[in-house]
Structures are given as structure tokens and as C-alpha cells.
All heavy atoms as an XYZ file, in Angstrom:
916
protein
N      48.959    109.306     -9.783
C      49.995    109.755     -8.871
C      51.141    110.424     -9.636
O      51.675    111.416     -9.184
C      50.492    108.540     -8.076
C      51.505    108.883     -7.040
S      50.725    109.872     -5.768
C      52.068    110.143     -4.706
N      51.502    109.856    -10.788
C      52.577    110.444    -11.584
C      52.184    111.819    -12.107
O      53.015    112.717    -12.154
C      52.939    109.527    -12.748
C      53.645    108.266    -12.317
C      53.980    107.427    -13.509
C      54.636    106.128    -13.062
N      54.973    105.280    -14.204
N      50.924    111.978    -12.503
C      50.494    113.282    -13.000
C      50.478    114.320    -11.873
O      50.799    115.479    -12.103
C      49.095    113.206    -13.640
O      48.171    112.694    -12.687
C      49.103    112.349    -14.875
N      50.123    113.896    -10.671
C      50.150    114.813     -9.539
C      51.573    115.255     -9.229
O      51.833    116.435     -8.985
C      49.524    114.151     -8.303
C      49.470    115.008     -7.047
C      48.613    116.242     -7.281
C      48.941    114.207     -5.888
N      52.516    114.329     -9.284
C      53.923    114.659     -9.049
C      54.451    115.584    -10.142
O      55.153    116.555     -9.853
C      54.760    113.376     -8.991
C      56.240    113.559     -8.693
C      56.432    114.198     -7.327
C      56.958    112.234     -8.761
N      54.094    115.318    -11.385
C      54.506    116.173    -12.494
C      53.919    117.579    -12.351
O      54.621    118.579    -12.559
C      54.084    115.553    -13.829
C      54.477    116.327    -15.079
C      55.992    116.421    -15.185
C      53.901    115.673    -16.303
N      52.669    117.676    -11.971
C      52.025    118.970    -11.760
C      52.701    119.740    -10.630
O      52.935    120.943    -10.736
C      50.535    118.786    -11.461
C      49.722    120.051    -11.270
C      49.749    120.894    -12.534
C      48.309    119.714    -10.883
N      53.074    119.048     -9.574
C      53.770    119.684     -8.453
C      55.141    120.211     -8.878
O      55.521    121.330     -8.522
C      53.923    118.690     -7.294
C      54.606    119.217     -6.047
C      53.778    120.318     -5.415
C      54.856    118.095     -5.077
N      55.867    119.452     -9.654
C      57.182    119.880    -10.135
C      57.057    121.101    -11.047
O      57.825    122.057    -10.919
C      57.910    118.723    -10.857
C      58.306    117.654     -9.840
C      59.124    119.226    -11.619
C      58.830    116.378    -10.455
N      56.095    121.113    -11.933
C      55.882    122.246    -12.834
C      55.502    123.489    -12.034
O      56.001    124.589    -12.294
C      54.815    121.911    -13.896
C      55.350    120.864    -14.862
C      54.375    123.165    -14.650
C      54.329    120.322    -15.817
N      54.656    123.330    -11.044
C      54.239    124.468    -10.220
C      55.413    125.046     -9.447
O      55.609    126.259     -9.410
C      53.132    124.035     -9.239
O      52.048    123.494     -9.980
C      52.643    125.222     -8.417
N      56.227    124.198     -8.834
C      57.373    124.681     -8.070
C      58.422    125.316     -8.968
O      59.033    126.320     -8.604
C      57.998    123.551     -7.256
C      57.162    123.065     -6.071
C      57.834    121.877     -5.403
C      56.924    124.177     -5.080
N      58.611    124.765    -10.152
C      59.575    125.329    -11.091
C      59.132    126.715    -11.535
O      59.937    127.643    -11.583
C      59.738    124.418    -12.319
O      60.109    123.118    -11.870
C      60.802    124.946    -13.256
N      57.852    126.887    -11.822
C      57.379    128.197    -12.250
C      57.434    129.196    -11.106
O      57.599    130.387    -11.319
C      55.964    128.104    -12.818
O      55.066    127.714    -11.794
N      57.318    128.747     -9.880
C      57.432    129.646     -8.726
C      58.858    130.139     -8.580
O      59.092    131.303     -8.325
C      56.984    128.926     -7.453
C      57.252    129.729     -6.211
C      56.464    130.832     -5.888
C      58.305    129.419     -5.375
C      56.713    131.587     -4.766
C      58.566    130.171     -4.244
C      57.756    131.242     -3.942
O      58.022    131.982     -2.828
N      59.830    129.293     -8.732
C      61.209    129.672     -8.503
C      61.821    130.505     -9.620
O      62.841    131.123     -9.423
C      62.082    128.437     -8.243
C      61.888    127.917     -6.849
C      61.333    126.674     -6.629
C      62.244    128.675     -5.755
C      61.143    126.203     -5.352
C      62.058    128.210     -4.475
C      61.503    126.975     -4.280
O      61.309    126.522     -3.008
N      61.233    130.553    -10.790
C      61.763    131.403    -11.847
C      61.038    132.745    -11.911
O      61.266    133.521    -12.804
C      61.707    130.713    -13.236
C      62.608    129.518    -13.264
C      60.294    130.369    -13.619
N      60.190    133.022    -10.939
C      59.486    134.299    -10.908
C      60.465    135.429    -10.622
O      61.389    135.285     -9.851
C      58.403    134.265     -9.838
N      60.267    136.532    -11.285
C      61.161    137.681    -11.123
C      60.866    138.403     -9.815
O      59.764    138.360     -9.306
C      60.986    138.631    -12.293
N      61.887    139.087     -9.304
C      61.742    139.870     -8.082
C      61.610    141.343     -8.459
O      62.605    142.031     -8.617
C      62.950    139.656     -7.166
C      63.019    138.295     -6.550
C      61.932    138.061     -5.514
O      61.495    139.019     -4.849
O      61.516    136.905     -5.398
N      60.376    141.802     -8.612
C      60.114    143.213     -8.876
C      59.889    143.911     -7.534
O      59.487    143.287     -6.560
C      58.871    143.397     -9.740
C      58.922    142.665    -11.036
N      59.923    142.844    -11.969
C      58.095    141.739    -11.565
C      59.693    142.079    -13.016
N      58.598    141.385    -12.784
N      60.129    145.199     -7.502
C      59.879    145.991     -6.305
C      58.868    147.067     -6.656
O      59.112    147.878     -7.556
C      61.174    146.632     -5.794
C      61.025    147.544     -4.587
C      60.769    146.711     -3.339
C      62.264    148.375     -4.395
N      57.723    147.053     -5.992
C      56.685    148.063     -6.177
C      56.290    148.554     -4.794
O      55.696    147.811     -4.021
C      55.471    147.480     -6.904
C      55.745    146.876     -8.272
C      54.548    146.095     -8.760
C      56.123    147.940     -9.258
N      56.629    149.811     -4.493
C      56.357    150.365     -3.177
C      55.658    151.701     -3.345
O      56.069    152.525     -4.169
C      57.677    150.562     -2.380
C      57.401    151.155     -1.021
C      58.425    149.263     -2.249
N      54.613    151.939     -2.566
C      53.918    153.222     -2.586
C      52.857    153.299     -3.660
O      52.421    152.295     -4.218
N      52.441    154.521     -3.943
C      51.368    154.799     -4.892
C      51.935    155.568     -6.077
O      52.457    156.672     -5.910
C      50.276    155.621     -4.193
C      49.143    155.976     -5.131
O      48.881    155.211     -6.076
O      48.506    157.027     -4.910
N      51.821    154.989     -7.256
C      52.340    155.668     -8.446
C      51.220    156.146     -9.364
O      51.485    156.692    -10.422
C      53.324    154.766     -9.227
C      52.638    153.508     -9.739
C      54.519    154.409     -8.362
C      53.489    152.672    -10.645
N      49.967    155.966     -8.951
C      48.852    156.290     -9.839
C      48.705    157.786    -10.094
O      48.475    158.198    -11.209
C      47.554    155.708     -9.286
O      47.299    156.230     -8.002
N      48.807    158.632     -9.068
C      48.651    160.074     -9.262
C      49.942    160.806     -8.922
O      49.926    161.907     -8.397
C      47.510    160.610     -8.397
C      46.189    160.009     -8.728
N      45.728    159.895    -10.015
C      45.228    159.469     -7.955
C      44.549    159.318    -10.011
N      44.221    159.048     -8.777
N      51.045    160.184     -9.226
C      52.349    160.769     -8.928
C      53.053    161.137    -10.232
O      52.689    160.679    -11.314
C      53.194    159.784     -8.128
N      54.059    161.948    -10.101
C      54.839    162.416    -11.246
C      56.158    161.634    -11.310
O      56.837    161.484    -10.294
C      55.126    163.901    -11.071
C      55.908    164.542    -12.169
C      56.158    166.020    -11.886
O      55.240    166.694    -11.392
O      57.282    166.475    -12.146
N      56.499    161.146    -12.492
C      57.755    160.415    -12.668
C      58.920    161.400    -12.592
O      59.054    162.286    -13.423
C      57.768    159.679    -14.006
C      59.013    158.846    -14.315
C      59.172    157.713    -13.315
C      58.939    158.297    -15.729
N      59.757    161.236    -11.574
C      60.878    162.150    -11.372
C      62.164    161.605    -11.969
O      63.019    162.364    -12.406
C      61.081    162.421     -9.886
N      62.301    160.281    -11.972
C      63.526    159.675    -12.488
C      63.208    158.307    -13.067
O      62.443    157.540    -12.478
C      64.556    159.533    -11.364
O      65.685    158.819    -11.816
N      63.795    158.024    -14.200
C      63.668    156.711    -14.828
C      65.049    156.313    -15.323
O      65.656    157.047    -16.101
C      62.682    156.766    -15.984
O      62.608    155.510    -16.614
N      65.536    155.186    -14.844
C      66.902    154.800    -15.190
C      66.997    153.288    -15.357
O      66.372    152.534    -14.617
C      67.855    155.262    -14.094
C      69.299    155.127    -14.467
C      70.212    155.848    -13.490
O      69.760    156.763    -12.806
O      71.385    155.468    -13.438
N      67.818    152.869    -16.314
C      68.125    151.449    -16.508
C      69.434    151.157    -15.780
O      70.424    151.855    -15.989
C      68.253    151.120    -17.986
N      69.419    150.156    -14.920
C      70.602    149.769    -14.162
C      71.004    148.373    -14.614
O      70.223    147.435    -14.514
C      70.322    149.785    -12.644
C      71.520    149.306    -11.871
C      69.920    151.175    -12.206
N      72.232    148.253    -15.128
C      72.711    146.972    -15.629
C      74.081    146.663    -15.038
O      74.876    147.581    -14.806
C      72.797    146.989    -17.145
C      71.457    147.205    -17.802
C      71.568    147.372    -19.301
O      72.606    147.734    -19.821
N      70.474    147.110    -19.994
N      74.321    145.380    -14.818
C      75.587    144.927    -14.255
C      75.879    143.573    -14.884
O      75.017    142.692    -14.888
C      75.441    144.800    -12.743
C      76.649    145.163    -11.926
C      77.550    146.136    -12.326
C      76.876    144.536    -10.725
C      78.630    146.474    -11.549
C      77.960    144.864     -9.932
C      78.830    145.826    -10.352
O      79.900    146.155     -9.579
N      77.073    143.393    -15.427
C      77.421    142.153    -16.115
C      77.604    140.992    -15.144
O      77.967    141.182    -13.985
C      78.701    142.335    -16.923
C      78.516    143.300    -18.068
O      77.426    143.426    -18.608
N      79.561    144.007    -18.427
N      77.403    139.800    -15.658
C      77.557    138.587    -14.853
C      79.025    138.177    -14.770
O      79.806    138.427    -15.682
C      76.751    137.456    -15.469
N      79.368    137.555    -13.647
C      80.658    136.902    -13.462
C      80.344    135.469    -13.029
O      79.569    135.272    -12.091
C      81.519    137.606    -12.397
C      81.901    138.999    -12.862
C      82.771    136.791    -12.086
C      82.719    139.785    -11.872
N      80.915    134.464    -13.701
C      80.589    133.085    -13.355
C      80.860    132.789    -11.877
O      81.883    133.190    -11.321
C      81.511    132.255    -14.253
C      81.823    133.155    -15.398
C      81.828    134.547    -14.836
N      79.907    132.115    -11.245
C      79.976    131.645     -9.865
C      79.971    132.759     -8.822
O      80.239    132.510     -7.662
C      81.206    130.745     -9.645
C      81.326    129.655    -10.655
C      82.369    129.659    -11.565
C      80.389    128.643    -10.726
C      82.486    128.650    -12.516
C      80.485    127.639    -11.672
C      81.539    127.634    -12.562
N      79.696    133.988     -9.209
C      79.684    135.113     -8.259
C      78.316    135.773     -8.238
O      77.633    135.848     -9.261
C      80.716    136.172     -8.656
C      82.124    135.716     -8.628
C      82.796    136.298     -7.452
C      84.270    135.904     -7.503
N      84.935    136.274     -6.316
N      77.940    136.286     -7.074
C      76.758    137.137     -6.952
C      77.208    138.574     -7.130
O      78.238    138.972     -6.595
C      76.100    136.967     -5.586
C      75.466    135.620     -5.398
C      74.739    135.547     -4.081
C      74.087    134.193     -3.930
N      73.303    134.111     -2.695
N      76.455    139.348     -7.887
C      76.796    140.747     -8.131
C      75.905    141.629     -7.262
O      74.702    141.408     -7.155
C      76.583    141.117     -9.596
C      77.381    140.320    -10.608
C      78.882    140.334    -10.409
N      79.488    141.624    -10.318
C      80.131    142.242    -11.292
N      80.245    141.675    -12.465
N      80.663    143.417    -11.100
N      76.492    142.646     -6.654
C      75.755    143.595     -5.823
C      75.982    144.993     -6.387
O      77.108    145.375     -6.691
C      76.217    143.525     -4.349
C      75.502    144.573     -3.514
C      75.982    142.142     -3.782
N      74.897    145.730     -6.542
C      74.983    147.107     -7.051
C      74.042    147.973     -6.223
O      72.980    147.533     -5.812
C      74.594    147.163     -8.518
C      74.766    148.544     -9.128
C      74.921    148.457    -10.612
C      75.048    149.819    -11.239
N      76.403    150.236    -11.395
N      74.475    149.201     -5.978
C      73.683    150.163     -5.218
C      73.204    151.271     -6.141
O      73.905    151.676     -7.063
C      74.516    150.758     -4.079
C      74.876    149.740     -3.039
C      76.057    149.023     -3.120
C      74.023    149.480     -1.977
C      76.390    148.077     -2.170
C      74.347    148.536     -1.018
C      75.528    147.839     -1.122
O      75.846    146.894     -0.189
N      72.007    151.766     -5.879
C      71.417    152.871     -6.633
C      70.974    153.926     -5.624
O      70.269    153.614     -4.659
C      70.227    152.379     -7.457
C      69.478    153.473     -8.169
C      69.960    154.007     -9.350
C      68.284    153.974     -7.660
C      69.273    155.013    -10.015
C      67.595    154.976     -8.310
C      68.097    155.490     -9.486
O      67.421    156.485    -10.135
N      71.411    155.176     -5.828
C      71.085    156.266     -4.923
C      70.320    157.332     -5.690
O      70.703    157.695     -6.805
C      72.357    156.888     -4.342
C      73.247    155.890     -3.654
C      74.398    155.423     -4.276
C      72.929    155.402     -2.407
C      75.215    154.509     -3.662
C      73.742    154.484     -1.772
C      74.891    154.032     -2.400
N      69.254    157.844     -5.094
C      68.481    158.921     -5.710
C      68.124    159.944     -4.637
O      67.658    159.587     -3.551
C      67.198    158.404     -6.364
C      66.342    159.522     -6.896
C      66.661    160.148     -8.090
C      65.244    159.983     -6.185
C      65.908    161.199     -8.571
C      64.484    161.027     -6.662
C      64.818    161.626     -7.848
O      64.085    162.670     -8.326
N      68.338    161.226     -4.952
C      67.939    162.328     -4.079
C      67.101    163.293     -4.900
O      67.509    163.706     -5.996
C      69.169    163.062     -3.506
O      69.961    162.115     -2.794
C      68.751    164.189     -2.576
N      65.941    163.662     -4.383
C      65.038    164.580     -5.060
C      65.585    166.004     -4.936
O      65.725    166.514     -3.825
C      63.635    164.481     -4.448
C      62.614    165.397     -5.060
C      62.369    165.143     -6.524
O      62.557    164.058     -7.027
N      61.969    166.169     -7.232
N      65.929    166.677     -6.047
C      66.582    167.989     -5.971
C      65.693    169.111     -5.428
O      66.184    170.038     -4.808
C      67.011    168.275     -7.401
C      66.223    167.370     -8.249
C      65.815    166.200     -7.407
N      64.366    169.039     -5.630
C      63.506    170.137     -5.168
C      62.722    169.759     -3.902
O      61.706    170.373     -3.601
C      62.579    170.618     -6.278
C      61.730    169.510     -6.870
O      61.848    168.358     -6.406
O      60.950    169.791     -7.787
N      63.196    168.765     -3.171
C      62.665    168.365     -1.863
C      61.205    167.924     -1.861
O      60.545    168.005     -0.838
C      62.877    169.461     -0.819
C      64.335    169.591     -0.464
O      65.081    168.623     -0.498
N      64.746    170.805     -0.130
N      60.692    167.464     -2.998
C      59.359    166.857     -2.994
C      59.483    165.431     -2.478
O      60.469    164.748     -2.746
C      58.756    166.868     -4.398
C      58.386    168.270     -4.835
C      57.585    168.258     -6.104
N      58.478    167.992     -7.236
C      58.057    167.692     -8.458
N      56.781    167.601     -8.715
N      58.919    167.476     -9.411
N      58.488    164.975     -1.761
C      58.541    163.639     -1.158
C      58.274    162.552     -2.198
O      57.474    162.729     -3.113
C      57.536    163.530     -0.024
C      57.879    164.446      1.133
C      56.989    164.160      2.300
C      57.188    165.192      3.361
N      58.208    164.968      4.262
N      58.946    161.438     -2.029
C      58.762    160.285     -2.909
C      57.434    159.616     -2.563
O      57.142    159.355     -1.402
C      59.930    159.297     -2.748
C      61.230    159.944     -3.227
C      59.651    157.999     -3.499
C      62.466    159.120     -2.965
N      56.623    159.353     -3.588
C      55.337    158.685     -3.384
C      55.377    157.223     -3.786
O      54.586    156.431     -3.295
C      54.244    159.379     -4.184
C      53.897    160.731     -3.615
C      52.749    161.342     -4.306
N      51.507    160.679     -3.915
C      50.320    161.045     -4.355
N      50.215    162.056     -5.196
N      49.235    160.424     -3.977
N      56.284    156.860     -4.695
C      56.331    155.477     -5.138
C      57.659    155.127     -5.783
O      58.343    155.992     -6.329
N      58.007    153.844     -5.685
C      59.234    153.319     -6.280
C      58.852    152.062     -7.046
O      58.163    151.190     -6.517
C      60.277    152.977     -5.201
C      60.606    154.222     -4.383
C      61.531    152.390     -5.828
C      61.335    153.922     -3.096
N      59.308    151.990     -8.281
C      59.026    150.834     -9.127
C      60.335    150.347     -9.733
O      61.046    151.120    -10.375
C      58.044    151.228    -10.228
C      57.688    150.126    -11.168
C      56.737    150.601    -12.251
O      56.758    151.766    -12.640
N      55.915    149.704    -12.732
N      60.674    149.087     -9.498
C      61.879    148.490    -10.077
C      61.480    147.174    -10.732
O      61.009    146.254    -10.057
C      62.935    148.264     -9.005
N      61.659    147.085    -12.036
C      61.254    145.914    -12.813
C      62.494    145.144    -13.239
O      63.408    145.705    -13.833
C      60.443    146.337    -14.065
C      59.260    147.225    -13.673
C      60.004    145.119    -14.853
C      58.243    146.560    -12.788
N      62.511    143.846    -12.941
C      63.618    142.959    -13.307
C      63.423    142.511    -14.749
O      62.542    141.706    -15.042
C      63.651    141.758    -12.358
C      64.813    140.826    -12.627
O      65.675    141.161    -13.447
O      64.849    139.757    -11.997
N      64.240    143.023    -15.657
C      64.120    142.683    -17.079
C      64.598    141.277    -17.398
O      64.205    140.705    -18.417
C      64.896    143.687    -17.928
C      64.295    145.063    -17.854
O      63.088    145.221    -17.757
N      65.145    146.068    -17.882
N      65.462    140.711    -16.569
C      65.985    139.363    -16.815
C      65.066    138.276    -16.276
O      65.281    137.102    -16.558
C      67.371    139.215    -16.162
C      68.466    140.135    -16.686
C      69.748    139.921    -15.887
C      68.708    139.894    -18.163
N      64.066    138.651    -15.496
C      63.162    137.686    -14.853
C      63.967    136.639    -14.096
O      63.749    135.441    -14.216
C      62.227    137.036    -15.876
C      61.397    138.036    -16.609
N      60.367    138.714    -16.014
C      61.474    138.504    -17.876
C      59.829    139.538    -16.894
N      60.488    139.434    -18.032
N      64.916    137.124    -13.319
C      65.813    136.246    -12.567
C      65.389    136.185    -11.104
O      64.355    136.723    -10.722
C      67.251    136.775    -12.674
O      67.334    138.037    -12.041
N      66.221    135.578    -10.292
C      65.971    135.500     -8.860
C      66.732    136.584     -8.106
O      67.014    136.456     -6.930
C      66.379    134.132     -8.321
C      65.587    132.992     -8.883
C      66.061    131.694     -8.281
C      65.742    130.542     -9.192
N      66.365    129.322     -8.758
N      67.048    137.662     -8.789
C      67.746    138.774     -8.145
C      66.844    139.396     -7.081
O      65.622    139.302     -7.149
C      68.121    139.827     -9.180
N      67.461    140.031     -6.089
C      66.676    140.672     -5.036
C      66.943    142.170     -5.030
O      68.008    142.636     -5.428
C      67.015    140.074     -3.676
O      68.352    140.334     -3.331
N      65.958    142.921     -4.566
C      66.034    144.377     -4.496
C      65.524    144.796     -3.133
O      64.457    144.355     -2.711
C      65.172    144.979     -5.599
C      64.906    146.449     -5.489
S      66.208    147.486     -6.085
C      66.029    147.306     -7.823
N      66.298    145.630     -2.420
C      65.924    146.104     -1.092
C      66.100    147.603     -1.002
O      67.007    148.168     -1.610
C      66.811    145.463     -0.009
C      66.703    143.970      0.008
O      65.622    143.428     -0.092
N      67.828    143.304      0.120
N      65.267    148.233     -0.183
C      65.449    149.644      0.158
C      66.294    149.670      1.419
O      65.903    149.125      2.447
C      64.102    150.347      0.384
C      63.273    150.313     -0.895
C      64.319    151.771      0.858
C      61.869    150.848     -0.737
N      67.464    150.310      1.359
C      68.358    150.336      2.515
C      68.232    151.627      3.317
O      68.585    151.647      4.489
C      69.822    150.145      2.090
O      70.187    151.180      1.178
C      70.023    148.788      1.430
N      67.750    152.705      2.714
C      67.556    153.971      3.428
C      66.553    154.814      2.648
O      66.425    154.687      1.436
C      68.869    154.717      3.574
N      65.855    155.691      3.370
C      64.891    156.576      2.731
C      63.683    155.813      2.241
O      63.265    154.838      2.845
N      63.113    156.269      1.144
C      61.972    155.597      0.556
C      60.752    156.489      0.486
O      60.856    157.712      0.413
N      59.569    155.866      0.528
C      58.309    156.582      0.419
C      58.150    157.513      1.616
O      58.374    157.130      2.754
C      57.133    155.588      0.336
C      55.812    156.335      0.304
C      57.274    154.708     -0.892
N      57.792    158.769      1.329
C      57.642    159.779      2.366
C      58.921    160.545      2.653
O      58.918    161.500      3.423
N      60.017    160.158      2.042
C      61.308    160.838      2.209
C      61.664    161.546      0.900
O      60.989    161.388     -0.104
C      62.406    159.821      2.544
C      62.126    158.999      3.775
C      62.217    159.824      5.037
O      63.066    160.694      5.149
N      61.329    159.555      5.973
N      62.759    162.293      0.909
C      63.214    162.980     -0.304
C      64.377    162.246     -0.964
O      64.946    162.738     -1.925
C      63.644    164.421      0.016
O      64.694    164.374      0.983
C      62.481    165.241      0.534
N      64.725    161.072     -0.447
C      65.816    160.282     -1.021
C      65.499    158.798     -0.861
O      64.649    158.406     -0.062
C      67.154    160.603     -0.329
C      67.232    160.074      1.074
C      67.880    158.887      1.345
C      66.639    160.759      2.129
C      67.944    158.390      2.632
C      66.697    160.279      3.415
C      67.344    159.085      3.672
N      66.226    157.985     -1.630
C      66.102    156.537     -1.503
C      67.425    155.893     -1.902
O      68.102    156.369     -2.813
C      64.939    155.965     -2.338
C      65.174    156.128     -3.826
C      64.676    154.514     -2.003
N      67.804    154.857     -1.180
C      68.970    154.040     -1.509
C      68.477    152.619     -1.737
O      67.792    152.061     -0.885
C      69.998    154.052     -0.379
C      70.544    155.426     -0.101
O      70.374    156.345     -0.884
N      71.204    155.576      1.024
N      68.840    152.044     -2.882
C      68.411    150.692     -3.242
C      69.631    149.785     -3.362
O      70.681    150.204     -3.843
C      67.665    150.708     -4.577
C      66.418    151.572     -4.655
C      65.898    151.615     -6.076
C      65.353    151.064     -3.709
N      69.459    148.528     -2.949
C      70.518    147.522     -3.063
C      69.981    146.371     -3.907
O      68.938    145.809     -3.592
C      70.911    147.002     -1.688
C      71.973    145.929     -1.728
C      72.287    145.467     -0.299
N      73.335    144.496     -0.280
C      73.136    143.177     -0.259
N      71.913    142.692     -0.253
N      74.160    142.356     -0.245
N      70.701    146.046     -4.975
C      70.328    144.949     -5.864
C      71.365    143.842     -5.744
O      72.566    144.132     -5.718
C      70.256    145.424     -7.312
C      69.197    146.449     -7.555
S      69.494    147.396     -9.049
C      70.538    148.680     -8.387
N      70.915    142.604     -5.674
C      71.842    141.473     -5.605
C      71.362    140.406     -6.577
O      70.213    139.974     -6.530
C      71.907    140.908     -4.188
C      72.918    139.773     -4.064
C      73.183    139.415     -2.614
C      72.111    138.510     -2.100
N      72.422    137.942     -0.782
N      72.268    139.986     -7.462
C      71.923    138.998     -8.479
C      72.012    137.593     -7.904
O      72.588    137.379     -6.837
C      72.864    139.121     -9.675
O      74.141    138.618     -9.339
N      71.456    136.661     -8.656
C      71.684    135.272     -8.301
C      73.085    134.884     -8.776
O      73.688    135.576     -9.599
C      70.610    134.375     -8.903
C      70.531    134.387    -10.406
C      69.400    133.527    -10.925
O      69.120    132.474    -10.339
O      68.801    133.914    -11.928
N      73.604    133.817     -8.248
C      74.973    133.398     -8.563
C      75.133    133.138    -10.063
O      74.352    132.440    -10.680
C      75.302    132.135     -7.765
C      76.777    131.790     -7.766
C      77.094    130.688     -6.789
N      76.641    130.952     -5.441
C      77.265    131.720     -4.556
N      78.371    132.328     -4.901
N      76.777    131.883     -3.341
N      76.154    133.775    -10.649
C      76.462    133.579    -12.062
C      75.594    134.372    -13.019
O      75.657    134.175    -14.224
N      74.801    135.297    -12.509
C      73.902    136.074    -13.357
C      74.171    137.566    -13.166
O      74.742    137.979    -12.164
C      72.449    135.745    -12.991
O      71.566    136.448    -13.824
N      73.746    138.347    -14.109
C      73.900    139.790    -14.023
C      72.640    140.448    -13.490
O      71.705    139.789    -13.048
N      72.621    141.774    -13.547
C      71.474    142.560    -13.115
C      70.997    143.421    -14.272
O      71.808    143.963    -15.023
C      71.854    143.473    -11.945
C      72.196    142.811    -10.632
C      72.846    143.814     -9.694
C      70.953    142.230    -10.004
N      69.686    143.568    -14.405
C      69.106    144.448    -15.412
C      67.743    144.910    -14.893
O      66.765    144.177    -14.979
C      68.963    143.729    -16.741
C      68.513    144.655    -17.860
O      68.402    145.877    -17.620
O      68.268    144.161    -18.972
N      67.713    146.094    -14.316
C      66.496    146.651    -13.737
C      66.151    147.969    -14.402
O      67.035    148.737    -14.775
C      66.685    146.939    -12.239
C      66.449    145.753    -11.347
C      67.498    144.933    -10.958
C      65.179    145.462    -10.871
C      67.286    143.858    -10.115
C      64.960    144.394    -10.032
C      66.012    143.594     -9.658
O      65.796    142.524     -8.837
N      64.863    148.244    -14.546
C      64.355    149.568    -14.894
C      63.770    150.142    -13.619
O      62.833    149.587    -13.058
C      63.278    149.497    -15.965
C      63.853    149.292    -17.333
O      65.012    149.614    -17.585
N      63.059    148.750    -18.236
N      64.330    151.259    -13.164
C      63.921    151.862    -11.903
C      63.205    153.168    -12.186
O      63.703    154.017    -12.929
C      65.138    152.108    -10.993
C      65.813    150.779    -10.679
C      64.722    152.829     -9.721
C      67.101    150.901     -9.916
N      62.032    153.333    -11.592
C      61.266    154.567    -11.700
C      60.982    155.112    -10.314
O      60.513    154.380     -9.443
N      61.271    156.390    -10.102
C      61.005    157.062     -8.838
C      59.885    158.073     -9.093
O      60.004    158.937     -9.973
C      62.251    157.799     -8.294
C      63.460    156.865     -8.231
C      61.952    158.442     -6.951
C      63.348    155.739     -7.245
N      58.800    157.982     -8.326
C      57.632    158.842     -8.484
C      57.515    159.758     -7.277
O      57.654    159.311     -6.142
C      56.366    157.997     -8.626
C      56.344    157.177     -9.892
C      56.982    155.942     -9.953
C      55.693    157.635    -11.026
C      56.975    155.185    -11.112
C      55.675    156.884    -12.192
C      56.320    155.661    -12.225
O      56.310    154.929    -13.380
N      57.263    161.050     -7.534
C      57.156    162.038     -6.462
C      55.775    162.673     -6.495
O      55.023    162.533     -7.471
C      58.239    163.132     -6.578
C      59.624    162.524     -6.420
C      58.133    163.879     -7.880
N      55.454    163.397     -5.419
C      54.167    164.088     -5.378
C      54.141    165.161     -6.454
O      55.170    165.779     -6.753
C      53.898    164.676     -3.995
C      55.059    165.300     -3.320
C      54.794    165.647     -1.880
O      54.144    164.901     -1.142
O      55.267    166.716     -1.506
N      52.986    165.390     -7.065
C      52.897    166.372     -8.140
C      53.239    167.766     -7.658
O      52.985    168.132     -6.515
C      51.451    166.300     -8.603
C      50.889    165.079     -7.993
C      51.725    164.716     -6.828
N      53.777    168.550     -8.547
C      54.139    169.937     -8.244
C      52.867    170.785     -8.306
O      52.170    170.789     -9.307
C      55.169    170.436     -9.266
C      55.687    171.800     -8.964
C      56.505    172.013     -7.867
C      55.357    172.858     -9.773
C      56.986    173.277     -7.585
C      55.840    174.129     -9.517
C      56.660    174.343     -8.399
N      52.562    171.477     -7.221
C      51.382    172.349     -7.187
C      51.720    173.697     -7.800
O      52.590    174.405     -7.310
C      50.900    172.544     -5.751
C      50.359    171.264     -5.173
O      49.839    170.427     -5.895
N      50.503    171.097     -3.872
N      51.038    174.045     -8.859
C      51.324    175.288     -9.566
C      50.461    176.449     -9.070
O      50.628    177.566     -9.483
C      51.125    175.096    -11.062
C      52.075    174.060    -11.621
C      51.932    173.984    -13.117
N      52.656    172.852    -13.634
C      53.939    172.880    -13.980
N      54.616    173.988    -13.853
N      54.528    171.817    -14.463
N      49.493    176.189     -8.216
C      48.581    177.245     -7.765
C      48.954    177.737     -6.414
O      49.374    177.128     -5.540
C      47.144    176.749     -7.775
C      46.722    176.275     -9.135
C      46.657    174.921     -9.426
C      46.408    177.176    -10.110
C      46.268    174.481    -10.666
C      46.006    176.740    -11.367
C      45.937    175.399    -11.647
């Protein structure tokens, strides 16, 4: 019984420290249009919120969005406007209390047809 309880605690602990990555759309045959590191310092006992805005200058549609949490924290990432199939995207990042933000964001667009 003690080993079962210990196994349950370890499983739940590993679940709660999982990072919140955002992977939307198809990035396999898309062209990387923007790659940016977004960082925000921590303030004790406060949640930090940061917004990221991207607009495609040549009006190609976004095919995929990839945001990787480098801190492996419980931060959250949401799309607030635009996204896949649009020419723009607005992202909202919110840290866990007392922690900062550190994301690598990649925006993928449809390939440019040269023919």
C-alpha cells in the first residue's frame, strides 16, 4: 500500500511540473517566417503576463505556430486573435506565481510559390 501511494505521488508530481508548450497547425512543409525568444523576469508572488503580436508582411497565411517553454514551468500560452489560416496572430503568455517567462516562438507560413 505504501509503494502504491508513493507511486501515485511521483506520478502526480511529474504531471504538474510538465511544461505548457503550444503547437498548433502543420509545420512539416511550411516555411519559418519568424523565430523569436520572449523572456520576462520574475517578480516574487506575482503572475507575469506578456503579449506577443505577429503580422505576416507579404500576406501569406500562417500554417503553424510553435511556442516552447524553456523553463518547463506551469506557464500558459493562448491565442487571443488570428492564428492558423490568418495573416496575423496574437499570443498571451501568463507565468505561474513568482516565476518568469521564457518561450521560443516560431511562426510558420505557407511556402512561397516561385512558379
